[in-house]
DRENGU-644480 format. One line per field, with one value per residue (C-alpha): residue number from 1; x, y, z; residue in one letter. Coordinates in steps of 0.5 Angstrom, whole numbers. Example, Ala and Ser with C-alpha at 12.3 -4.5 7.8 and 13.67 -1.06 7.14 Angstrom:
BEGIN
k: c(1;2)
xx: c(25;27)
yy: c(-9;-2)
zz: c(16;14)
r: c(A;S)
//
This chain:
BEGIN
k: c(1;2;3;4;5;6;7;8;9;10;11;12;13;14;15;16;17;18;19;20;21;22;23;24;25;26;27;28;29;30;31;32;33;34;35;36;37;38;39;40;41;42;43;44;45;46;47;48;49;50;51;52;53;54;55;56;57;58;59;60;61;62;63;64;65;66;67;68;69;70;71;72;73;74;75;76;77;78;79;80;81;82;83;84;85;86;87;88;89;90;91;92;93;94;95;96;97;98;99;100;101;102;103;104;105;106;107;108;109;110;111;112;113;114;115;116;117;118;119;120;121;122;123;124;125;126;127;128;129;130;131;132;133;134;135;136;137;138;139;140;141;142;143;144;145;146;147;148;149;150;151;152;153;154;155;156;157;158;159;160;161;162;163;164;165;166;167;168;169;170;171;172;173;174;175;176;177;178;179;180;181;182;183;184;185;186;187;188;189;190;191;192;193;194;195;196;197;198;199;200;201;202;203;204;205;206;207;208;209;210;211;212;213;214;215;216;217;218;219;220;221;222;223;224;225;226;227;228;229;230;231;232;233;234;235;236;237;238;239;240;241;242;243;244;245;246;247;248;249;250;251;252;253;254;255;256;257;258;259;260;261;262;263;264;265;266;267;268;269;270;271;272;273;274;275;276;277;278;279;280;281;282;283;284;285;286;287;288;289;290;291;292;293;294;295;296;297;298;299;300;301;302;303;304;305;306;307;308;309;310;311;312;313;314;315;316;317;318;319;320;321;322;323;324;325;326;327;328;329;330;331;332;333;334;335;336;337;338;339;340;341;342;343;344;345;346;347;348;349;350;351;352;353;354;355;356;357;358;359;360;361;362;363;364;365;366;367;368;369;370;371;372;373;374;375;376;377;378;379;380;381;382;383;384;385;386;387;388;389;390;391;392;393;394;395;396;397;398;399;400;401;402;403;404;405;406;407;408;409;410;411;412;413;414;415;416;417;418;419;420;421;422;423;424;425;426;427;428;429;430;431;432;433;434;435;436;437;438;439;440;441;442;443;444;445;446;447;448;449;450;451;452;453;454;455;456;457;458;459;460;461;462;463;464;465;466;467;468;469;470;471;472;473;474;475;476;477;478;479;480;481;482;483;484;485;486;487;488;489;490;491;492;493;494;495;496;497;498;499;500;501;502;503;504;505;506;507;508;509;510;511;512;513;514;515;516;517;518;519;520;521;522;523;524;525;526;527;528;529;530;531;532;533;534;535;536;537;538;539;540;541;542;543;544;545;546;547;548;549;550;551;552;553;554;555;556;557;558;559;560;561;562;563;564;565;566;567;568;569;570;571;572;573;574;575;576;577;578;579;580;581;582;583;584;585;586;587;588;589;590;591;592;593;594;595;596;597;598;599;600;601;602;603;604;605;606;607;608;609;610;611;612;613;614;615;616;617;618;619;620;621;622;623;624;625;626;627;628;629;630;631;632;633;634;635;636;637;638;639;640;641;642;643;644;645;646;647;648;649;650;651;652;653;654;655;656;657;658;659;660;661;662;663;664;665;666;667;668;669;670;671;672;673;674;675;676;677;678;679;680;681;682;683;684;685;686;687;688;689;690;691;692;693;694;695;696;697;698;699;700;701;702;703;704;705;706;707;708;709;710;711;712;713;714;715;716;717;718;719;720;721;722;723;724;725;726;727;728;729;730;731;732;733;734;735;736;737;738;739;740;741;742;743;744;745;746;747;748;749;750;751;752;753;754;755;756;757;758;759;760;761;762;763;764;765;766;767;768;769;770;771;772;773;774;775;776;777;778;779;780;781;782;783;784;785;786;787;788;789;790;791;792;793;794;795;796;797;798;799;800;801;802;803;804;805;806;807;808;809;810;811;812;813;814;815;816;817;818;819;820;821;822;823;824;825;826;827;828;829;830;831;832;833;834;835;836;837;838;839;840;841;842;843;844;845;846;847;848;849;850;851;852;853;854;855;856;857;858;859;860;861;862;863;864;865;866;867;868;869;870;871;872;873;874;875;876;877;878;879;880;881;882;883;884;885;886;887;888;889;890;891;892;893;894;895;896;897;898;899;900;901;902;903;904;905;906;907;908;909;910;911;912;913;914;915;916;917;918;919;920;921;922;923;924;925;926;927;928;929;930;931;932;933;934;935;936;937;938;939;940;941;942;943;944;945;946;947;948;949;950;951;952;953;954;955;956;957;958;959;960;961;962;963;964;965;966;967;968)
xx: c(0;3;1;4;3;7;13;17;11;11;4;6;12;8;3;8;11;4;3;10;8;1;4;10;4;0;6;8;2;-1;-7;-8;-10;-13;-16;-21;-24;-31;-37;-33;-28;-21;-15;-10;-7;-6;-1;5;2;-2;3;2;-5;-7;0;0;5;2;4;1;-6;-6;-11;-15;-22;-23;-28;-23;-21;-27;-31;-36;-42;-40;-41;-48;-44;-39;-45;-49;-43;-41;-48;-48;-41;-42;-48;-43;-43;-38;-39;-36;-37;-34;-33;-29;-22;-18;-11;-6;-5;-13;-14;-20;-19;-24;-23;-26;-27;-28;-29;-31;-31;-26;-25;-18;-17;-16;-19;-26;-31;-25;-26;-21;-22;-18;-17;-16;-16;-21;-20;-17;-22;-28;-26;-25;-31;-34;-31;-34;-41;-41;-39;-45;-49;-46;-47;-54;-56;-53;-57;-63;-63;-61;-65;-63;-65;-60;-62;-58;-58;-55;-52;-58;-62;-66;-67;-64;-64;-67;-67;-73;-73;-76;-82;-81;-78;-83;-88;-86;-85;-80;-84;-86;-80;-76;-75;-77;-73;-70;-71;-79;-79;-76;-81;-82;-79;-72;-72;-67;-63;-63;-61;-55;-53;-53;-50;-44;-44;-43;-37;-33;-32;-33;-39;-42;-49;-55;-62;-68;-75;-78;-85;-88;-93;-98;-97;-94;-86;-81;-74;-68;-61;-57;-50;-48;-43;-41;-41;-35;-34;-27;-25;-32;-38;-43;-48;-49;-51;-55;-56;-62;-63;-69;-67;-75;-76;-68;-70;-77;-74;-68;-73;-77;-71;-68;-75;-74;-68;-70;-76;-72;-68;-74;-76;-71;-71;-78;-81;-88;-93;-95;-88;-87;-93;-91;-83;-84;-89;-85;-79;-83;-84;-77;-73;-77;-80;-87;-92;-96;-96;-101;-104;-111;-115;-122;-127;-132;-139;-143;-140;-136;-130;-123;-120;-112;-108;-102;-99;-93;-93;-94;-101;-103;-110;-112;-111;-114;-120;-121;-127;-126;-132;-130;-137;-138;-141;-140;-141;-136;-131;-124;-117;-116;-123;-121;-114;-117;-122;-118;-112;-107;-104;-107;-103;-107;-101;-106;-112;-115;-116;-116;-124;-123;-125;-130;-128;-122;-123;-122;-117;-113;-112;-111;-105;-102;-103;-103;-101;-103;-101;-105;-101;-105;-101;-101;-100;-99;-102;-109;-110;-109;-109;-107;-101;-103;-98;-99;-94;-94;-92;-96;-93;-89;-90;-87;-86;-79;-82;-88;-84;-80;-86;-89;-83;-84;-91;-89;-83;-89;-94;-88;-86;-93;-93;-86;-89;-95;-92;-87;-93;-97;-90;-90;-97;-97;-91;-94;-100;-97;-95;-94;-89;-86;-85;-83;-77;-75;-74;-69;-62;-60;-60;-66;-66;-72;-71;-76;-75;-70;-65;-67;-68;-75;-74;-69;-69;-66;-61;-58;-59;-54;-49;-49;-48;-53;-60;-66;-68;-61;-62;-69;-69;-61;-58;-54;-48;-48;-45;-40;-32;-29;-25;-30;-29;-34;-35;-36;-43;-45;-44;-49;-54;-54;-56;-61;-64;-66;-70;-65;-63;-56;-52;-45;-40;-40;-34;-38;-36;-40;-42;-35;-31;-30;-30;-34;-36;-43;-46;-52;-58;-61;-68;-72;-80;-85;-93;-98;-98;-91;-88;-82;-84;-78;-71;-70;-63;-62;-55;-51;-45;-38;-34;-33;-32;-27;-23;-22;-20;-15;-11;-11;-10;-6;-11;-15;-8;-8;-15;-14;-8;-11;-17;-12;-9;-15;-17;-10;-10;-11;-10;-4;1;2;0;7;7;1;3;9;5;1;7;10;3;3;10;6;3;7;13;13;18;18;13;12;6;7;4;2;2;-1;5;5;11;12;14;14;9;11;16;18;23;28;33;32;25;30;34;36;34;28;23;24;19;19;12;12;12;5;2;-2;-5;-7;-10;-15;-16;-13;-12;-6;0;6;13;16;24;24;20;24;21;26;32;31;32;38;40;34;33;41;39;33;37;44;38;36;29;26;19;15;7;4;-3;-7;-9;-16;-21;-27;-26;-20;-12;-8;-2;0;2;9;10;17;19;27;24;24;18;14;16;13;7;5;1;-5;-5;-7;-14;-12;-7;-12;-16;-11;-9;-16;-17;-11;-14;-20;-16;-11;-15;-18;-11;-8;-13;-12;-5;-5;-10;-5;0;-4;-6;2;4;-1;1;8;7;3;9;14;10;8;1;-2;-2;-3;-10;-10;-17;-16;-17;-21;-21;-29;-29;-24;-24;-17;-13;-9;-7;-9;-10;-7;-11;-8;-12;-10;-9;-13;-19;-20;-23;-17;-19;-20;-13;-10;-13;-11;-4;-4;-8;-1;4;6;1;6;10;5;3;10;10;4;6;12;9;4;10;14;7;6;13;11;6;7;11;6;1;1;0;-4;-2;-5;-1;-4;-1;3;7;8;10;15;18;16;14;21;24;18;18;25;23;18;19;13;9;6;0;-1;-8;-8;-13;-16;-14;-11;-13;-9;-7;-2;-3;3;7;4;5;12;13;9;13;19;18;19;15;9;2;-3;-10;-16;-21;-28;-30;-37;-38;-36;-32;-26;-25;-27;-22;-16;-18;-18;-11;-7;-10;-9;-8;-14;-20;-24;-32;-35;-39;-45;-45;-44;-49;-55;-53;-56;-63;-61;-61;-59;-53;-52;-52;-47;-42;-43;-40;-34;-33;-33;-29;-24;-24;-22;-17;-13;-15;-17;-24;-25;-31;-31;-36;-38;-42;-47;-46;-51;-48;-41;-45;-48;-41;-38;-43;-43;-35;-35;-41;-37;-31;-25;-19;-17;-22;-26;-23;-28;-26;-31;-34;-36;-30;-26;-26;-19;-15;-8;-4;-4)
yy: c(0;7;14;20;27;32;34;39;41;38;36;32;29;27;24;20;17;15;11;8;5;3;-1;-4;-6;-9;-13;-16;-18;-25;-23;-22;-15;-14;-8;-10;-5;-5;-9;-15;-15;-14;-15;-9;-10;-16;-17;-22;-26;-29;-34;-37;-37;-40;-42;-36;-30;-23;-21;-27;-25;-18;-17;-23;-23;-25;-30;-34;-37;-38;-45;-45;-47;-40;-35;-33;-32;-27;-23;-22;-19;-15;-12;-10;-7;-3;0;3;-3;-7;-14;-20;-27;-34;-37;-43;-41;-46;-47;-47;-55;-55;-56;-52;-47;-43;-36;-31;-24;-17;-12;-5;1;6;12;12;17;14;8;5;4;1;-4;-7;-13;-17;-24;-29;-37;-41;-48;-50;-47;-49;-56;-56;-53;-58;-64;-61;-60;-67;-70;-67;-69;-76;-76;-73;-79;-84;-82;-81;-88;-91;-96;-93;-86;-80;-74;-68;-63;-57;-57;-56;-62;-58;-62;-59;-65;-72;-77;-80;-87;-83;-84;-92;-93;-89;-86;-79;-74;-69;-63;-66;-67;-61;-55;-59;-63;-69;-71;-70;-76;-81;-85;-81;-88;-87;-79;-78;-83;-80;-73;-76;-80;-74;-69;-74;-74;-67;-67;-71;-77;-84;-86;-93;-94;-94;-97;-93;-93;-87;-85;-87;-83;-87;-86;-93;-93;-97;-100;-97;-97;-90;-88;-81;-77;-69;-64;-60;-53;-49;-55;-53;-58;-55;-61;-68;-73;-79;-85;-90;-97;-101;-106;-107;-114;-116;-112;-116;-123;-121;-119;-126;-130;-126;-128;-136;-136;-133;-137;-143;-142;-141;-148;-151;-148;-147;-153;-149;-149;-142;-139;-142;-139;-132;-133;-134;-128;-123;-126;-124;-117;-116;-119;-118;-111;-113;-109;-115;-122;-127;-134;-135;-141;-143;-143;-148;-148;-145;-138;-140;-134;-134;-132;-130;-136;-132;-125;-121;-115;-109;-108;-114;-111;-111;-119;-120;-115;-117;-121;-125;-131;-137;-138;-139;-131;-127;-121;-123;-126;-125;-128;-132;-135;-137;-140;-144;-147;-148;-150;-145;-139;-132;-126;-119;-114;-108;-109;-103;-104;-112;-113;-120;-119;-115;-107;-107;-106;-98;-100;-103;-98;-93;-97;-97;-104;-104;-112;-118;-125;-131;-138;-145;-148;-156;-160;-168;-166;-163;-156;-152;-145;-140;-135;-127;-122;-115;-111;-103;-103;-105;-111;-114;-121;-123;-130;-131;-128;-132;-139;-136;-135;-141;-145;-141;-144;-151;-150;-147;-153;-158;-154;-155;-162;-164;-160;-164;-171;-169;-167;-174;-178;-175;-176;-183;-184;-181;-185;-192;-191;-198;-199;-193;-196;-202;-199;-194;-200;-203;-204;-202;-195;-194;-187;-185;-180;-176;-177;-171;-175;-171;-174;-174;-180;-183;-188;-187;-192;-188;-182;-186;-188;-181;-177;-172;-169;-171;-164;-163;-169;-168;-164;-165;-170;-176;-173;-170;-177;-177;-178;-176;-183;-186;-182;-179;-185;-189;-186;-184;-192;-193;-188;-191;-197;-194;-190;-197;-199;-204;-205;-203;-206;-204;-201;-194;-191;-185;-180;-178;-171;-171;-173;-180;-185;-191;-196;-199;-205;-201;-203;-198;-199;-195;-195;-193;-192;-195;-191;-193;-187;-186;-184;-185;-188;-193;-195;-200;-200;-204;-200;-205;-200;-206;-211;-207;-206;-213;-215;-210;-214;-220;-217;-212;-208;-207;-205;-199;-197;-197;-193;-188;-187;-186;-181;-177;-176;-173;-168;-161;-154;-152;-146;-146;-150;-152;-154;-158;-162;-164;-166;-170;-174;-175;-179;-182;-186;-190;-194;-201;-201;-193;-189;-183;-179;-172;-168;-164;-159;-159;-152;-150;-151;-159;-157;-160;-156;-159;-157;-162;-168;-173;-179;-180;-174;-176;-171;-166;-166;-160;-164;-161;-164;-170;-174;-173;-170;-173;-180;-180;-173;-177;-181;-175;-171;-178;-178;-185;-188;-189;-193;-196;-193;-197;-196;-200;-195;-192;-185;-186;-185;-178;-177;-182;-177;-177;-185;-186;-181;-185;-192;-189;-188;-195;-193;-200;-198;-191;-190;-184;-182;-176;-171;-169;-163;-161;-166;-163;-166;-161;-165;-172;-175;-180;-185;-190;-195;-198;-206;-210;-215;-208;-206;-212;-212;-204;-206;-210;-204;-198;-198;-195;-191;-188;-186;-183;-179;-177;-175;-170;-167;-165;-163;-158;-157;-150;-148;-150;-146;-140;-140;-141;-135;-131;-133;-131;-124;-123;-124;-120;-114;-116;-115;-108;-106;-108;-105;-99;-100;-94;-87;-81;-77;-71;-68;-61;-58;-51;-46;-45;-38;-35;-41;-42;-48;-50;-57;-63;-71;-76;-81;-87;-90;-98;-99;-106;-101;-104;-100;-97;-99;-107;-106;-104;-109;-115;-112;-113;-119;-121;-118;-112;-107;-102;-103;-101;-95;-93;-94;-90;-84;-84;-83;-78;-73;-74;-72;-66;-63;-57;-55;-49;-50;-47;-52;-59;-66;-71;-78;-85;-90;-95;-96;-102;-98;-92;-97;-101;-94;-94;-87;-84;-85;-83;-76;-75;-74;-69;-62;-59;-60;-67;-69;-77;-79;-86;-91;-97;-103;-106;-103;-99;-104;-99;-91;-89;-92;-89;-82;-83;-85;-79;-74;-76;-74;-68;-63;-67;-67;-72;-72;-77;-79;-81;-78;-79;-85;-90;-91;-93;-85;-82;-86;-84;-76;-77;-81;-78;-71;-70;-63;-64;-68;-70;-71;-77;-76;-79;-72;-68;-70;-65;-62;-56;-59;-63;-60;-67;-67;-59;-60;-66;-62;-56;-61;-63;-56;-54;-59;-57;-49;-52;-57;-52;-58;-56;-59;-62;-63;-69;-70;-63;-63;-57;-50;-50;-56;-51;-45;-48;-51;-44;-41;-46;-46;-38;-38;-42;-38;-43;-40;-44;-44;-50;-54;-57;-63;-66;-66;-59;-56;-61;-69;-73;-72;-72;-65;-61)
zz: c(0;-2;-2;-5;-2;-3;1;4;9;17;16;10;14;20;15;12;19;21;14;15;22;20;14;19;24;18;15;22;26;26;23;16;14;7;2;-3;-8;-12;-12;-15;-9;-12;-8;-8;-2;3;9;9;14;9;7;14;13;6;3;-2;-3;-3;-9;-13;-9;-12;-17;-16;-14;-6;-8;-12;-5;-2;-2;-7;-2;2;-4;-1;6;2;-1;5;8;2;2;10;9;3;7;12;17;20;20;23;19;19;12;9;5;0;2;-3;-2;-3;5;8;13;17;18;22;18;20;15;14;9;9;5;1;-4;-11;-8;-11;-5;-1;4;10;13;19;18;23;23;27;25;31;36;32;31;39;39;35;38;45;42;40;46;49;44;45;53;52;47;52;57;54;51;57;61;68;70;70;74;74;80;83;89;93;90;84;78;72;67;67;62;58;62;67;64;63;70;75;70;71;65;65;66;72;76;73;78;84;89;88;95;94;90;96;100;107;111;107;107;113;110;103;106;110;104;99;104;104;96;96;100;94;98;94;97;95;92;96;96;97;95;90;89;82;78;80;88;89;92;88;90;86;87;86;85;85;82;83;77;78;75;76;81;85;86;82;82;82;77;80;76;78;77;78;84;86;85;88;94;95;93;98;104;103;104;110;112;111;114;120;120;120;126;130;127;130;137;139;143;143;138;140;140;134;130;134;132;125;124;127;123;116;119;122;116;111;112;112;116;118;118;122;122;121;123;121;127;129;126;125;125;119;120;121;128;129;132;132;129;129;134;129;127;132;133;126;126;132;130;123;121;115;113;109;107;100;99;93;98;102;98;101;99;106;105;97;99;105;100;94;98;93;94;93;91;91;89;89;94;92;84;84;83;84;92;95;97;102;109;110;116;112;107;113;116;109;107;99;97;100;100;103;103;106;111;111;117;116;109;112;111;118;117;112;113;111;110;108;104;104;96;90;87;93;91;84;82;86;93;92;92;97;102;100;103;109;110;108;113;119;117;118;125;127;125;129;135;136;134;140;145;142;144;151;152;150;155;161;159;161;168;170;164;167;174;171;167;173;177;172;173;166;164;159;155;150;145;140;132;133;138;144;150;153;158;162;168;175;173;167;172;177;172;168;174;171;174;171;169;166;161;158;152;151;145;147;145;152;154;149;151;144;144;138;132;127;123;129;130;122;121;128;125;118;121;125;119;116;122;125;132;133;138;141;146;148;151;155;160;167;168;173;167;169;163;163;158;156;152;148;144;141;137;133;135;130;130;127;121;120;122;126;133;138;139;146;148;153;156;161;164;163;167;172;167;163;169;171;163;163;169;164;157;154;151;158;160;155;156;163;162;157;162;168;163;161;169;171;165;167;166;168;167;159;153;152;160;159;152;156;162;157;153;161;162;155;157;162;157;157;153;151;153;149;146;143;141;134;131;123;120;113;110;112;117;124;130;137;142;148;149;154;154;149;147;140;141;143;137;133;127;123;122;128;124;117;115;108;111;113;111;106;112;116;109;109;116;117;124;128;124;125;121;117;117;111;107;101;103;109;104;103;111;113;118;122;121;123;129;131;130;135;140;140;138;135;133;132;132;129;131;128;133;130;132;129;123;122;123;127;129;131;137;136;141;140;144;145;147;141;144;145;137;135;138;136;131;135;140;134;136;143;140;135;141;145;138;138;145;145;139;143;149;145;139;142;144;138;134;138;138;130;130;134;129;123;127;129;121;118;123;122;114;116;120;114;109;113;110;114;114;119;119;123;126;129;136;135;141;141;143;137;132;132;131;137;136;132;134;130;127;123;117;115;107;108;110;117;123;126;133;131;128;134;138;134;134;142;141;137;142;137;140;142;136;132;136;135;128;127;132;128;122;124;127;121;117;121;121;116;122;125;132;136;134;139;137;140;139;142;147;151;158;156;151;156;162;157;155;148;148;150;143;139;143;142;134;135;134;138;144;144;148;150;149;154;150;154;150;156;164;168;174;177;177;180;176;169;173;174;167;165;170;167;159;157;152;153;157;158;156;158;152;153;160;162;158;163;171;167;164;170;175;169;171;178;178;173;173;166;162;158;159;153;153;150;144;147;152;146;141;141;147;145;146;152;158;162;158;159;166;166;161;166;171;168;166;174;175;170;172;179;177;171;166;159;157;150;147;142;136;135;129;128;130;135;139;138;141;147;149;148;153;158;158;159;164;169;169;165;165;159;153;152;145;140;136;130;123;124;125;120;118;119;113;111;112;106)
r: c(M;T;T;T;P;S;T;G;S;P;H;H;D;D;L;R;A;H;V;D;L;F;Q;I;L;A;E;N;I;S;D;V;V;S;I;T;E;G;D;D;G;V;I;T;W;I;S;P;S;I;V;A;M;L;G;F;P;P;E;Q;M;L;G;H;H;F;V;D;Y;I;V;R;E;D;V;P;L;L;N;T;A;L;E;K;V;L;R;G;E;T;Y;T;F;E;I;R;L;L;H;R;D;Q;S;I;R;R;V;E;I;V;S;H;R;V;D;I;A;G;H;D;R;A;R;I;A;T;W;R;D;V;S;D;S;R;Q;S;R;D;S;L;L;Q;L;Q;H;D;F;Q;L;V;A;E;N;A;S;D;V;V;I;Q;T;D;V;H;G;T;I;D;W;V;S;P;S;I;T;T;V;L;G;W;R;A;V;D;V;L;G;K;Q;I;L;D;F;I;A;P;S;D;A;E;R;A;H;A;W;Q;S;L;V;L;T;G;L;K;V;R;S;A;Q;M;R;Y;H;T;A;S;S;H;S;R;W;M;S;V;R;A;Q;T;L;L;R;D;E;T;V;S;G;I;V;F;S;L;R;D;C;H;N;E;V;I;T;R;R;A;L;N;T;L;S;T;A;S;R;A;L;T;R;S;D;D;E;Q;E;L;L;N;A;M;C;Q;A;A;V;N;E;G;G;Y;M;L;C;W;Y;A;R;P;S;I;E;P;L;Q;Q;F;F;S;A;A;S;S;F;E;H;R;Q;F;A;E;T;S;I;L;S;F;A;D;D;P;R;E;R;N;P;V;A;V;A;W;R;S;G;Q;T;V;V;V;N;D;R;F;S;D;S;R;F;S;A;P;D;P;E;A;Q;A;R;G;F;R;A;T;I;T;L;P;V;R;C;A;R;Q;L;D;G;V;L;I;V;E;A;P;E;V;G;A;F;D;T;S;V;V;G;V;L;E;E;L;A;E;Q;M;G;F;G;I;Q;R;L;R;E;H;Q;R;L;V;L;S;M;S;E;Q;L;L;L;S;A;A;V;G;Q;S;G;E;S;I;A;I;S;D;P;D;G;N;L;I;Y;A;N;P;A;L;I;R;S;S;G;Y;A;I;E;E;L;I;G;Q;N;P;R;I;F;Q;S;G;L;Q;N;R;A;F;Y;E;A;M;W;Q;Q;L;G;T;G;S;T;W;R;G;V;L;V;N;K;R;K;N;G;E;L;Y;E;E;E;A;T;I;S;P;I;H;D;E;T;G;Q;L;A;A;Y;I;A;V;K;R;D;L;T;V;E;R;H;L;Q;A;N;L;T;R;D;G;R;D;R;S;T;I;L;E;L;M;R;E;M;R;P;I;S;S;P;G;A;M;A;N;L;F;C;R;L;V;T;R;L;D;G;I;D;S;S;A;L;L;I;L;H;H;D;A;T;L;T;T;M;G;E;H;G;S;T;V;F;A;S;S;L;S;P;I;V;P;A;S;L;F;I;E;Q;L;H;H;G;D;P;A;T;V;L;D;F;N;D;A;R;W;D;S;Y;D;E;V;R;D;A;L;R;V;E;G;V;R;G;V;V;V;S;P;L;R;W;N;D;L;T;I;G;V;L;V;L;S;T;H;D;E;L;T;A;Q;G;L;T;G;R;L;A;A;F;D;Q;L;G;T;Y;A;G;S;F;F;G;A;Q;L;E;S;E;R;H;R;E;E;L;R;A;Q;I;Q;E;I;L;D;Q;R;A;F;S;P;V;F;Q;P;F;V;E;L;S;T;G;R;I;V;G;Y;E;A;L;T;R;F;S;N;G;R;R;P;D;L;C;I;M;D;A;H;K;A;G;L;G;P;E;L;E;V;A;C;A;L;A;A;I;E;A;S;G;E;L;D;P;D;I;W;L;S;V;N;F;S;P;S;A;L;L;G;H;Y;V;E;P;V;L;A;T;A;N;R;E;I;V;L;E;I;T;E;H;D;P;I;E;N;Y;A;A;I;R;N;V;I;A;S;L;A;N;C;R;L;A;V;D;D;A;G;A;G;F;T;S;L;S;H;I;L;E;L;R;P;S;Y;V;K;L;D;I;S;I;I;R;D;I;D;T;N;P;A;R;Q;A;M;T;A;G;M;C;H;F;A;A;Q;T;N;T;T;V;I;A;E;G;V;E;T;Q;A;E;A;D;T;L;M;Q;L;G;V;S;L;G;Q;E;T;S;M;L;G;Q;G;Y;F;F;G;R;P;Q;P;I;R)
//
């Protein structure tokens, strides 16, 4: 662009300078500047930046028409723009231009008309390439369109609300699922569509979602457009705008059928437990009806029976507690009268289940009872109950939801009705049997005088009669036996297979005869020769079992003096009598092994524990030094591991077995020691093999006879398993706990979080309590408790405290830190090294994982600690915390959350808090209120503290001031 003003004039010189400056600017800006003339838009000047935009040199474009570079479809846009510019408007438009490489660029153009001497209707235009921004905008719009398309076509209901719960958008599927139209819900509160019984829980859940934490899905009932309620599974995710929560997106999935089926299954499970525990028909019926309400969430469950003629009405035989008056006052006729047609009568007459999924729209029956409507009964199911194949009554269940009884629920409740009929039949048979027994007084007198022990049990094996001889031989009183299972007599010497074979024979209707090794009430073992027979009634049904037993104790003791087997049995019985709890499991195992060596020829014994990795360790031993050898294992587990897993009985180890070749060192040690024979007897407990009893002899003749004594050795191993099983299981559990806690320590699988202590009067943070979150998700108090059980409590407390001190290093040095320690950690001097790492004042908060037995010792330890003070937790929650306050004289007393909750509306809690504040003021102690969650609670606490003249300001702690979280 050039001009030719006359020279020599200062005015012309200034103009020339301005023109040059404009040209420099136009040629160097990134946007393109152009001048076009005439109606056809001939380009007379264009800035060099056109090369970067379209690839054409400026000189190549001069004299060409602007339309030559426009995509043909956009020419009408250019014509419209030209008209507006020529009318004097400044016009902005977007158009597509052709690049030199034939690609298309989107360009935003701002153009206006200017008057330039010598130029015909000149227009100046500024071009800006917007291809990238337009592409990003188009992609974003496409994503929004795709998201809305997915939401609008998903089967789940998607709802978007603002932070106050007002519905901004809802997917069309809400009409299919809940019956609402979008216009019905937009602008309303989402909580308005939740059933009143779930509203409080829904509000708390929604508030938790707004915190930004990850919240699990919840199940709630939502209103449908037809005024019903329906169970929905709800998931939620916050919407963020500029890193600020701007709303929530809810996803609702219909889970109605799943919930009502689960409730029915819970009802059946609980009712089944009642079936096994009830011994009275009325108690059984009431318990099963109550189970439907407690576990199934139904409103009422009752059992109706027909009255005697001629009333032809049902009466309530049993009912759940809720709405019982409705059941007891209902008048339901079972006469075939269309005017009084009701579901209970139909179920009774047809013997079929009747389902009414909406009481108020089912035309099959007469008008519903207004009282039922007032109580909220919407769906009903009536189920006939049969006892001994005869109809006994009808079970009625009332639900608050329409459609509460679908096919799966009906199937479960029909099983419940069948179980109820079975329970009634069982109790009546039992009562009939008892009555029959009481009527036969003469036979009872004869049985009572018998010298043989006689016991009678019902078909389930529960004792219903015991004669005096059985009472004398067992040592139990009659009231201790009736209702018990005969297992009360078992000694544990006869294994599960023995009793399974006995019951299998009785199950065929045959009589069983054999010898039982039983145990008296005082623990003494005795043998009985028993004959047990099943008794059937006139219909062929099993009515009872009768056992006639003869005490063989005296006979067996006489035989024990004559036979080796008798001697072994006698020794084993003596061993069992002498076994007793002493100082430790190891000491008891050594005692057992010493007693075992009383067996003829057995001079060495050892109890070995079998671990999960098939290794063995010694629990106790006596006799030969080979069992104290450092060789490990003493007896290779591979030699009999198959025997243990298959539950085989005791066996004699064969030194010639080829498997010994891999354990020459062990075999040579046994031979050098002079061992001639070894018996291995499994230790069994709760049908599991938990270890082995190893018996050895140095006597050749004894070794030769070991095989004939295996039955006695097997009984000995079974007894050892029953005696030591619980201890071994406890020790194994302790080992597992210790391994878990050690892994947490080794991997440092935990992290500290901090909750502030706030001065109520000023709102200033003065300290933090260090808490711990474990990576496994387990509650911190349970993890610490497990650590103490495993003997690693102080170690874990130290690790958590050190991590907290390290994480708090960036805090202001004036801020103090509260850490938790148990009394055992204090007395064990675990605290001193921790305090040495702190760069601030530490407050020790004493936990109650173990009791304080010596307050003086605790005071001495605390007095020796520098730069720390003491806090007592849970004040007011129990006697222990008050004892801590009086004995330890702490600097801080933390009021328990149970006192602080709703203190603004509870005068009793205010009085208790006032008392603690008065105590604190008199003892120069600072009160810390735990669990403050509302402004009202905080205000009330501050008023109490100030009004009672505390010199130090009361402190508050709780979600109102801040949740536990890492230091940011």
